[in-house]
C-alpha positions as CSV (number, residue, x, y, z in Angstrom):
1,M,-69.8,2.4,-45.4
2,N,-71.3,1.0,-48.8
3,K,-72.1,-2.7,-49.2
4,D,-69.2,-4.1,-51.1
5,S,-66.5,-2.3,-49.5
6,N,-62.5,-3.5,-48.3
7,H,-62.7,-7.0,-49.1
8,W,-60.9,-6.8,-51.9
9,Y,-57.5,-6.0,-49.7
10,L,-58.1,-9.8,-49.0
11,N,-58.7,-11.4,-52.6
12,S,-56.1,-9.2,-54.6
13,S,-52.6,-10.1,-55.9
14,P,-49.8,-8.3,-54.3
15,L,-49.0,-6.3,-57.5
16,K,-52.8,-5.3,-57.7
17,L,-52.7,-4.6,-53.9
18,I,-49.9,-2.2,-54.5
19,S,-51.2,-0.4,-57.6
20,Q,-54.8,0.4,-56.9
21,T,-54.0,1.8,-53.6
22,S,-51.2,3.5,-54.7
23,W,-51.6,5.1,-58.1
24,L,-53.7,8.5,-57.0
25,L,-52.2,8.5,-53.7
26,F,-48.7,8.8,-55.7
27,A,-49.8,12.2,-57.3
28,A,-51.0,13.5,-53.7
29,I,-47.4,12.4,-52.5
30,F,-46.1,14.2,-55.2
31,A,-47.7,17.2,-55.0
32,L,-47.2,17.4,-51.0
33,L,-43.4,17.0,-51.7
34,A,-43.1,19.3,-54.6
35,Y,-44.4,21.9,-52.5
36,E,-41.5,21.5,-50.0
37,V,-38.9,21.5,-52.8
38,V,-40.7,24.4,-54.3
39,E,-40.9,26.4,-51.1
40,S,-37.3,25.7,-50.2
41,S,-36.0,26.8,-53.6
42,I,-38.1,30.4,-53.3
43,I,-36.6,30.9,-50.1
44,A,-33.0,30.1,-51.6
45,K,-33.9,32.7,-54.2
46,H,-35.1,35.4,-51.3
47,G,-31.7,35.1,-50.0
48,D,-28.8,32.9,-48.1
49,N,-30.0,34.2,-44.3
50,S,-33.7,33.2,-45.1
51,L,-32.5,29.8,-46.4
52,S,-30.4,29.5,-43.2
53,L,-33.2,30.8,-41.1
54,F,-35.6,28.2,-42.3
55,G,-33.3,25.7,-41.8
56,F,-33.7,26.2,-37.7
57,I,-37.6,25.8,-38.4
58,L,-37.2,22.4,-40.3
59,P,-36.8,20.1,-37.3
60,L,-39.7,21.7,-35.1
61,T,-42.2,21.3,-38.4
62,T,-41.2,18.0,-39.3
63,F,-41.5,17.1,-35.5
64,L,-45.2,18.4,-35.9
65,S,-46.2,16.9,-39.6
66,A,-44.5,13.4,-37.8
67,S,-46.6,13.9,-34.2
68,A,-50.0,14.0,-36.5
69,I,-48.7,10.9,-39.0
70,A,-48.1,9.2,-35.7
71,V,-51.8,9.6,-34.2
72,A,-53.1,8.6,-38.1
73,I,-51.0,5.3,-37.7
74,R,-52.2,4.9,-34.1
75,S,-55.9,5.2,-35.7
76,N,-55.0,3.0,-38.5
77,M,-53.8,0.0,-36.1
78,V,-57.4,0.2,-34.2
79,L,-59.2,0.1,-37.1
80,V,-57.4,-2.7,-39.0
81,K,-57.6,-4.8,-35.8
82,S,-61.4,-3.9,-35.3
83,H,-62.6,-4.6,-38.5
84,Q,-66.0,-5.8,-37.1
85,S,-66.8,-2.8,-35.7
86,Q,-64.9,0.1,-37.4
87,G,-67.4,2.3,-37.9
88,H,-68.0,2.6,-33.6
89,Y,-64.2,3.8,-33.3
90,I,-64.3,6.8,-35.4
91,T,-66.0,9.3,-33.0
92,S,-63.7,8.6,-30.6
93,L,-60.4,8.6,-33.0
94,M,-61.5,11.9,-34.4
95,L,-61.8,13.3,-30.9
96,W,-58.3,11.8,-29.9
97,A,-56.7,13.3,-32.8
98,G,-58.0,17.1,-32.0
99,L,-57.1,16.6,-28.1
100,T,-54.0,15.4,-28.5
101,A,-53.0,18.3,-31.1
102,I,-54.3,20.9,-28.5
103,L,-52.3,19.4,-26.0
104,M,-49.0,19.5,-28.3
105,G,-49.6,22.8,-29.6
106,G,-49.8,24.0,-26.2
107,V,-46.5,22.7,-25.0
108,F,-44.6,23.4,-28.6
109,Y,-46.0,27.2,-27.7
110,I,-44.2,27.5,-24.7
111,S,-41.2,25.7,-25.5
112,K,-40.4,26.9,-28.8
113,G,-38.1,29.6,-27.8
114,F,-35.9,27.0,-25.6
115,V,-35.5,24.5,-28.7
116,L,-34.5,26.8,-31.3
117,S,-31.8,27.8,-28.5
118,L,-30.7,24.1,-28.1
119,L,-30.7,23.7,-32.1
120,G,-28.0,26.8,-32.2
121,F,-30.2,29.7,-33.4
122,D,-29.3,31.8,-30.8
123,T,-25.2,31.2,-31.8
124,W,-26.3,31.4,-35.6
125,L,-27.9,35.4,-34.4
126,M,-24.9,36.7,-33.0
127,Q,-23.2,37.1,-36.0
128,W,-26.1,40.0,-37.2
129,S,-26.4,43.2,-36.2
130,Q,-29.3,44.0,-33.3
131,A,-31.8,45.1,-36.2
132,Q,-31.5,42.3,-37.7
133,Q,-31.5,39.7,-34.7
134,V,-34.8,41.3,-33.7
135,F,-36.2,41.0,-37.4
136,Y,-35.1,37.3,-37.7
137,K,-36.3,36.3,-34.2
138,A,-39.5,38.0,-35.2
139,E,-39.9,35.8,-38.4
140,I,-39.3,32.5,-37.1
141,F,-41.1,32.5,-34.1
142,S,-44.3,34.3,-36.4
143,Y,-43.8,31.6,-38.9
144,L,-44.2,28.8,-35.8
145,N,-47.2,30.5,-34.4
146,Y,-48.8,30.4,-37.4
147,K,-48.2,26.6,-37.7
148,I,-49.0,25.8,-33.9
149,Y,-52.6,27.6,-34.4
150,S,-53.5,25.1,-37.3
151,L,-52.1,22.2,-35.9
152,V,-55.7,20.7,-34.9
153,A,-56.1,21.1,-38.4
154,L,-52.9,19.4,-39.6
155,F,-54.0,16.5,-37.4
156,L,-57.8,16.0,-38.6
157,I,-56.5,16.3,-42.3
158,W,-53.9,13.1,-41.4
159,Q,-56.4,11.6,-39.3
160,I,-59.2,11.8,-42.1
161,S,-57.2,10.7,-44.6
162,T,-56.2,7.5,-42.8
163,I,-59.4,6.7,-41.7
164,L,-60.8,7.0,-45.2
165,R,-58.1,4.9,-46.7
166,T,-58.7,2.1,-44.0
167,L,-62.2,1.8,-44.5
168,G,-61.3,1.2,-48.2
169,Y,-62.7,4.7,-49.6
170,H,-58.6,5.2,-51.1
171,K,-59.7,7.4,-53.9
172,R,-61.5,10.0,-51.6
173,S,-58.4,9.7,-49.3
174,A,-56.1,10.6,-51.8
175,S,-58.4,13.3,-53.0
176,L,-58.1,15.1,-49.8
177,L,-54.8,15.3,-49.9
178,L,-54.3,16.0,-53.7
179,S,-56.4,18.8,-53.3
180,W,-54.6,20.4,-50.5
181,M,-51.5,20.5,-51.4
182,L,-52.4,22.1,-55.1
183,L,-54.3,24.8,-53.5
184,K,-51.0,25.1,-51.4
185,L,-48.8,25.3,-54.8
186,F,-51.3,27.8,-56.1
187,M,-51.0,30.3,-53.4
188,L,-47.4,29.5,-52.8
189,T,-46.6,30.2,-56.7
190,Q,-49.3,33.0,-57.7
191,I,-50.3,35.0,-54.2
192,I,-47.1,34.9,-52.1
193,D,-44.7,38.0,-53.1
194,V,-41.0,36.5,-53.3
195,Q,-39.8,39.7,-52.9
196,S,-41.5,40.3,-49.4
197,T,-39.2,41.1,-46.5
198,A,-41.6,39.3,-44.2
199,L,-41.9,36.3,-46.8
200,I,-41.1,33.5,-44.1
201,T,-44.4,35.2,-42.1
202,E,-46.4,35.1,-45.3
203,L,-45.4,31.1,-45.7
204,G,-46.8,30.7,-42.2
205,Q,-50.1,32.1,-43.2
206,L,-50.4,30.3,-46.2
207,H,-50.0,27.1,-44.2
208,F,-52.7,28.1,-41.5
209,T,-55.1,29.1,-44.2
210,T,-55.0,26.0,-46.6
211,D,-54.6,23.6,-43.2
212,M,-58.0,25.0,-41.9
213,T,-59.8,25.2,-45.2
214,F,-58.8,21.5,-46.0
215,A,-59.2,20.2,-42.1
216,L,-63.0,21.4,-42.7
217,F,-63.3,19.8,-46.1
218,G,-62.0,16.8,-44.8
219,L,-64.4,16.8,-41.6
220,M,-67.9,16.9,-44.6
221,L,-66.2,14.4,-46.4
222,L,-66.0,12.2,-43.5
223,S,-69.3,12.9,-42.6
224,N,-71.0,12.1,-45.5
225,K,-69.9,8.5,-45.3
226,I,-69.6,8.0,-41.5
227,Q,-72.4,9.3,-38.8
228,F,-70.0,10.8,-36.0
229,C,-72.0,9.8,-32.7
230,F,-71.1,10.9,-29.4
231,K,-73.3,8.8,-27.6
232,T,-71.1,5.8,-28.0
233,L,-67.3,6.9,-27.0
234,K,-65.2,4.3,-27.2
235,L,-61.7,6.3,-25.5
236,D,-60.6,3.1,-24.1
237,I,-59.3,1.7,-27.5
238,I,-56.8,4.2,-27.3
239,F,-56.2,4.7,-23.4
240,N,-56.3,0.9,-22.9
241,D,-52.9,0.5,-24.8
242,K,-51.2,4.0,-23.8
243,K,-47.3,2.0,-24.3
244,T,-48.3,1.6,-27.9
245,S,-49.6,5.0,-28.1
246,I,-46.1,6.5,-26.5
247,I,-43.9,4.2,-28.8
248,L,-45.7,5.5,-31.7
249,M,-45.0,8.7,-30.8
250,L,-41.5,8.3,-30.1
251,Q,-41.3,6.4,-33.6
252,Q,-42.2,10.3,-35.2
253,L,-39.7,11.6,-32.7
254,V,-36.7,9.9,-34.1
255,P,-36.0,11.6,-37.5
256,P,-36.1,15.3,-36.2
257,L,-34.3,14.3,-33.4
258,S,-31.5,13.1,-35.5
259,L,-32.1,15.8,-37.8
260,A,-31.7,18.1,-34.7
261,F,-28.6,16.6,-33.4
262,L,-26.9,16.9,-37.4
263,M,-27.5,20.7,-37.4
264,A,-26.2,21.2,-33.8
265,I,-23.5,20.1,-34.5
266,V,-22.7,21.7,-38.1
267,V,-23.8,25.1,-36.9
268,R,-21.0,25.0,-34.7
269,V,-18.7,23.9,-36.9
270,D,-19.5,25.2,-40.2
271,A,-22.7,27.1,-40.3
272,S,-23.0,26.9,-44.3
273,H,-24.4,23.5,-44.0
274,I,-27.4,24.8,-42.4
275,G,-28.5,26.3,-46.0
276,V,-27.5,22.9,-47.2
277,F,-29.5,21.0,-45.3
278,A,-32.4,23.5,-45.8
279,I,-32.5,22.4,-49.5
280,V,-31.5,18.8,-49.4
281,F,-33.5,17.5,-46.7
282,R,-36.7,19.3,-48.4
283,L,-35.8,17.6,-51.6
284,E,-34.9,14.4,-50.3
285,P,-38.5,12.9,-49.0
286,L,-39.4,13.7,-52.9
287,L,-36.3,12.0,-54.3
288,L,-37.6,9.5,-51.8
289,L,-41.4,9.6,-53.3
290,L,-42.4,5.6,-54.5
291,P,-41.4,4.8,-50.7
292,M,-42.9,7.3,-49.1
293,V,-46.1,6.5,-51.2
294,L,-45.8,3.1,-50.2
295,T,-45.4,3.9,-46.5
296,A,-48.9,5.6,-47.0
297,S,-50.7,3.4,-48.9
298,L,-49.9,-0.8,-47.9
299,P,-50.2,-0.5,-44.2
300,A,-53.8,-0.8,-44.5
301,S,-54.3,-3.4,-46.6
302,I,-51.1,-5.4,-44.9
303,G,-52.7,-4.9,-41.9
304,L,-56.1,-6.1,-42.8
305,N,-54.5,-9.3,-44.4
306,F,-52.3,-10.1,-41.3
307,W,-55.0,-9.7,-39.0
308,A,-57.2,-12.0,-41.4
309,G,-54.3,-14.5,-40.9
310,N,-52.9,-13.9,-44.5
311,K,-49.3,-13.9,-43.8
312,K,-47.9,-14.9,-47.0
313,C,-49.9,-12.0,-48.7
314,C,-48.2,-9.6,-46.4
315,Y,-44.8,-11.3,-46.9
316,Q,-45.4,-11.2,-51.2
317,V,-46.2,-7.5,-51.1
318,L,-43.5,-6.7,-49.2
319,K,-40.9,-8.2,-51.1
320,L,-42.6,-6.9,-54.3
321,S,-42.2,-3.5,-52.8
322,F,-38.7,-3.9,-51.5
323,A,-37.5,-5.1,-55.0
324,L,-39.6,-2.0,-56.8
325,I,-38.2,0.4,-54.2
326,I,-34.5,-0.6,-55.2
327,I,-35.1,-0.4,-58.9
328,F,-37.0,2.6,-58.8
329,Q,-34.2,4.5,-56.5
330,L,-31.0,3.5,-58.5
331,I,-32.8,4.2,-61.7
332,L,-33.8,8.1,-60.5
333,A,-30.1,8.4,-58.7
334,T,-28.7,7.9,-62.1
335,F,-31.0,10.1,-64.2
336,L,-30.6,12.7,-61.2
337,N,-26.6,12.6,-61.5
338,I,-26.8,13.2,-65.1
339,Y,-29.3,16.2,-65.0
340,L,-27.3,17.6,-61.7
341,A,-26.6,20.8,-63.3
342,E,-29.9,21.6,-64.4
343,L,-31.3,20.7,-61.0
344,I,-28.9,22.9,-59.5
345,K,-29.9,26.0,-61.6
346,V,-33.9,25.6,-60.9
347,L,-33.0,24.9,-56.9
348,C,-30.6,27.2,-56.2
349,P,-28.3,29.2,-59.2
350,D,-27.3,31.8,-57.0
351,C,-26.8,30.5,-53.3
352,E,-23.2,30.2,-51.6
353,Q,-23.5,26.4,-51.2
354,V,-23.7,25.0,-54.3
355,K,-20.7,23.1,-54.3
356,M,-22.0,21.4,-51.0
357,I,-25.1,20.5,-52.4
358,K,-23.8,19.3,-55.6
359,S,-21.5,17.2,-53.7
360,Y,-24.6,16.0,-51.6
361,L,-26.5,14.9,-54.6
362,A,-24.2,13.3,-56.4
363,L,-23.3,11.0,-53.8
364,L,-26.8,10.2,-51.4
365,P,-29.5,9.5,-53.9
366,F,-27.7,5.9,-54.3
367,S,-28.2,4.8,-51.1
368,Y,-31.6,5.8,-51.0
369,A,-32.3,2.4,-52.6
370,A,-31.6,1.3,-48.9
371,L,-33.0,4.2,-47.3
372,G,-36.4,3.5,-49.2
373,L,-36.5,0.1,-47.3
374,A,-35.9,1.9,-44.1
375,V,-38.3,4.5,-44.5
376,L,-41.1,1.6,-45.6
377,Y,-40.5,-1.1,-43.2
378,P,-41.4,0.5,-39.7
379,S,-44.7,1.5,-40.8
380,C,-45.2,-1.9,-41.7
381,L,-44.3,-3.6,-38.5
382,N,-46.8,-1.1,-36.8
383,A,-49.6,-2.3,-39.1
384,I,-49.3,-5.6,-38.0
385,G,-49.2,-5.0,-34.6
386,R,-44.9,-4.7,-34.0
387,P,-44.6,-1.5,-33.2
388,K,-41.6,-1.8,-30.5
389,Q,-39.7,-3.6,-33.8
390,A,-40.3,-0.6,-35.8
391,L,-38.8,1.9,-33.0
392,F,-35.8,-0.2,-32.5
393,K,-35.4,-0.1,-36.4
394,L,-36.2,3.9,-36.4
395,V,-33.9,4.4,-33.2
396,F,-30.6,2.0,-34.7
397,H,-30.7,3.9,-38.5
398,R,-31.3,7.5,-37.0
399,L,-29.8,8.2,-33.7
400,V,-27.1,5.2,-33.8
401,L,-25.9,4.7,-37.3
402,I,-25.9,8.1,-38.8
403,P,-24.9,9.8,-35.2
404,L,-22.0,7.4,-35.2
405,F,-20.9,7.8,-39.1
406,V,-20.9,11.5,-38.6
407,L,-18.6,11.5,-35.8
408,V,-16.4,9.5,-37.4
409,G,-16.8,11.4,-40.5
410,Y,-16.1,14.9,-38.6
411,L,-13.3,13.5,-36.9
412,S,-11.4,12.7,-39.8
413,G,-11.3,16.5,-40.7
414,L,-12.6,16.7,-44.3
415,Q,-15.9,18.5,-44.7
416,N,-17.3,16.1,-47.2
417,N,-17.7,13.0,-44.9
418,I,-20.3,14.1,-43.7
419,Y,-21.8,13.0,-47.0
420,Y,-19.9,10.0,-46.6
421,A,-21.3,9.0,-43.5
422,L,-24.7,9.3,-44.3
423,F,-24.4,7.2,-47.2
424,F,-23.0,4.3,-45.5
425,A,-25.5,4.6,-42.6
426,H,-28.0,4.5,-44.9
427,M,-26.8,1.4,-46.5
428,A,-26.2,-0.4,-43.4
429,A,-29.8,0.5,-42.1
430,G,-31.4,-1.0,-45.6
431,L,-29.4,-4.3,-45.2
432,F,-30.2,-4.5,-41.7
433,V,-34.2,-4.1,-43.1
434,L,-33.6,-6.7,-45.3
435,L,-32.0,-9.5,-42.7
436,H,-34.5,-8.8,-40.5
437,F,-37.2,-9.1,-43.1
438,R,-36.2,-12.3,-44.2
439,R,-35.8,-13.9,-40.8
440,S,-38.9,-12.7,-39.0
441,L,-41.7,-12.1,-41.8
442,K,-41.4,-14.9,-43.8
443,P,-44.4,-17.2,-43.3
444,K,-44.6,-20.9,-42.7
445,K,-46.8,-22.2,-45.5
446,Q,-48.5,-24.8,-43.7
447,N,-49.7,-22.7,-40.9
448,D,-50.6,-19.9,-43.3
449,E,-53.1,-21.8,-45.4
450,K,-55.0,-23.5,-42.1
451,L,-55.2,-20.1,-40.6
452,Y,-56.3,-18.0,-43.6
453,T,-59.2,-19.3,-45.2
454,P,-62.0,-19.6,-42.5
455,L,-60.5,-16.2,-41.0
456,K,-60.9,-14.7,-44.3
457,N,-64.0,-15.4,-45.1
458,N,-65.2,-14.5,-41.7
459,L,-63.8,-11.2,-42.4
460,I,-65.4,-10.6,-45.7
461,K,-68.6,-10.6,-44.0
462,H,-68.1,-7.6,-41.9
463,V,-65.7,-5.4,-44.6
464,S,-67.3,-3.0,-47.2
465,V,-65.4,-1.1,-50.4
466,D,-65.6,2.2,-51.9
């Protein structure tokens, strides 16, 4: 690392910490989420069957991406706590990411057919002729295979990005993600044949090519800053705390489980909702752009300040972030409703589910002011060593509130009640986060000031910046 590294995390105002670590990452996350929306839009224009087919893929690929992020979160937790010897752990963390990806890839390859069946894929297939069933099954398995083949690359990209950001190289970290997504967008819009009968397979090939390319690029970028050393492997830092690793993996499993639950219900009640989910659940993260960016950018700075004893700074950063999220999401929801018709024309002008998509987008974005808080808060709890609390918040929102409200909505017999159910579930989750935040993270002034000064001075001696 350079001589002047991460110390500015410990000496900056809350606004500077948020803005300086997030502005370039904002562009990277926007490109990442925009890719997903454009991909779904292309599939929707390809045909309603392709859109429904892709809807079954979403919970599986969401889980794979979430698992890669979980490993990266664990690395962030290790590095912010071991600030005096961060460089000693890099090789071990990279090796851990690769081995985890190989293990998960093998399990997923064996079980993908069974998981698809649980999601209702076999039920959906029964409405088509034998030839169509063979074709659709070949497409979905081909796509998933390419995702599995590139799983190690996906894990390494997120791992490298997180390590660079935690070490203070936040510009290089964001540039890696931004370049990765820009290449994907270019290939999607300029190379992929939208009219191809094997569109789903070609999209899988695109992911494989770009992920492998940028995993290699990321390794070169990281090796330019950190010298890998296999003689000083410290795998004990990972395996001595297996419980935390398991909790983080469970955290990332919660959102795809929640999505899978919804899909398993609607495919048996009204299969047209599958196509709606394939659009709106890819659009939703883009509408939550600010919370998604802060979820990636804040844990490193919050973690370093917390473990340096500056809990007051952590509280102020989160308080300001929550205010920005609420304001941003309400403004965005208002504009979305004003230009809803134009958005639908871009996303899915001819698909059969237009009315349901309009119903979803007219209501749900107003609850994203609360959902954004529920998205950001668990990542910050992880950074300050409270993964159990983070898991509880996720489970309560995704696997208690959402299923409970959705079941009540369906029992009422009105189709659009699923949207009201999701709305109230998000609002309840956001309120719960605010209450917990004020009760448990507000620092005690007298203790904070005593702890922070000596710890900060000691930490600055060992931390360096990009």
